[in-house]
N, C-alpha and C positions, 0 to 999 in steps of 0.2 A: 376756123374764126367765126364767131356767133355772129347772130343777126345784127344785132343792135352793132357791134362794130363795123360790119359789111356796112350799115347805115351811115354811121358815121364819117365812114372813106366815103361815101358817094357824095355825102352832104357836104364835105371839104372839098373834094374838087368840083363839085358845083358852084360853092362859093368863089373858089379862086377864079376860075373859067369865066365867070359873069364879071367877077371885079376886074381882072384882066381886059377881057374884051370892051366891058362898057370906059374903062379909063384911054384906053385906045381907040374908041371911039368918037368920045365926047373932049377928050383931051383934058378933063378936070380929074387932079389928082386926090379929089377925095374918095375916089373909088378903090385906091388901096385902102383903104380900110378893108373892103370885104375882102381882100388878100390876107391880111391881118389877122382876120379875125375867123379867114379860112385855117389858116397856119395854126391859130390858136385850138381849133379843134381839132386838127392832125394831134396836135402834143396831147390834148385829152384823150384822146383814141389811144392814145400809142401809152400814156401812161395807165388809165383802167383798163386796158386791155391785156394786161401783162399778168400772166398768174404769179398767185403768190408764192412766196421763196419757199414754202412748207408743201408746197402741191397740193393743197387743199382747195377746192371750190370759193368763189366769192359768193355765190347767187344766192338767191333766196331760202334755199333749203339750209344754208348753216345759221339763219335767224332762230330756226324751230327746234333747233338741238338745246 
């Protein structure tokens, strides 16, 4: 797992936990937006962190060829 992917998962966990805690503490459903944004971040991490079907890298070195 790459550093940026780990950072995306950490951000996801943080945003979801903060949204859940604030929603429970304040009782305001507006903090459900944090949970939705966290889940969208997780989806982005899963979709962008998958290897290419041909097994090649998708890193910056590909653009130099």
